[in-house]
Each structure stands twice: as C-alpha cells, then as structure tokens.
C-alpha positions as CSV (number, residue, x, y, z in Angstrom):
1,M,-35.4,27.9,-11.4
2,P,-32.4,25.8,-14.1
3,V,-30.7,23.3,-12.0
4,S,-28.8,24.1,-8.5
5,P,-24.8,24.6,-9.0
6,E,-25.2,21.8,-6.3
7,L,-27.2,19.4,-7.7
8,L,-24.6,19.4,-10.7
9,E,-21.6,19.2,-8.6
10,I,-23.4,15.6,-7.6
11,L,-24.7,14.3,-10.8
12,V,-22.8,12.0,-12.8
13,C,-24.0,10.0,-15.6
14,P,-25.5,7.1,-14.8
15,D,-23.7,4.5,-17.4
16,D,-20.2,5.6,-16.7
17,H,-20.2,7.6,-13.5
18,A,-18.1,10.7,-15.1
19,P,-19.6,13.8,-14.3
20,V,-21.8,15.7,-16.4
21,R,-21.8,19.5,-17.3
22,L,-24.8,21.9,-18.8
23,V,-25.1,22.1,-22.5
24,Q,-27.6,23.3,-25.2
25,E,-28.1,27.0,-23.3
26,G,-29.2,24.5,-19.9
27,R,-31.7,22.4,-21.7
28,G,-29.2,19.1,-21.3
29,L,-26.5,17.7,-19.4
30,K,-23.5,16.1,-21.2
31,C,-21.2,13.5,-20.0
32,D,-18.0,14.2,-22.1
33,R,-16.6,10.6,-22.2
34,C,-19.4,8.3,-23.6
35,H,-21.3,11.7,-25.0
36,R,-24.8,11.2,-23.9
37,V,-26.6,14.2,-23.7
38,Y,-29.4,14.0,-20.9
39,P,-32.6,16.2,-20.9
40,I,-33.8,18.9,-18.6
41,R,-37.6,19.1,-18.9
42,D,-39.4,21.3,-16.2
43,D,-36.1,22.2,-14.7
44,I,-35.3,18.7,-13.5
45,P,-32.9,16.5,-15.2
46,V,-33.7,13.0,-16.6
47,M,-31.1,10.9,-16.0
48,L,-32.3,8.3,-17.5
49,I,-29.9,6.4,-20.1
50,E,-32.3,5.2,-22.7
51,E,-33.9,9.5,-22.4
52,A,-30.2,10.4,-23.4
53,S,-29.1,11.5,-27.1
54,V,-25.8,10.8,-28.5
55,E,-24.0,13.0,-30.5
56,A,-23.0,12.4,-33.7
57,D,-19.2,12.9,-33.7
58,A,-19.0,9.7,-30.5
59,P,-17.2,7.2,-30.6
60,P,-18.8,3.6,-30.5
61,H,-19.9,2.7,-26.8
62,G,-19.5,-0.5,-25.4
C-alpha cells in the first residue's frame, strides 16, 4: 500500500521542517527546501537525515 494522503499531509523534513512530496514514482519523499530525498521502504517512509540522499543540483546546506 502506498503512503496515504493523510500521512503525506503531516510528514515534514526532519532537518528544516518543510513539507515533503512524493518523487521517484512513489519511492521517495523530497524536501524542496533542502533537496533531501528520504527513501520509502516497504511502504514506510524512512525519515532519517542519515538515510536521505541529496540531489546533485542542490545548493550547499548549512
């Protein structure tokens, strides 16, 4: 079962608390502010900063 719309409404980036959106055909959640993409594994969002990837075009965060 994919991530529910209700869950998407309350999930935020753990780093900067910005909303996240589904990307990569539902396999990740992206924060548009810091450009981190959090993986979704077995339909469970993994909202850990150390598990996220940062898109190459992202500006330096800090």
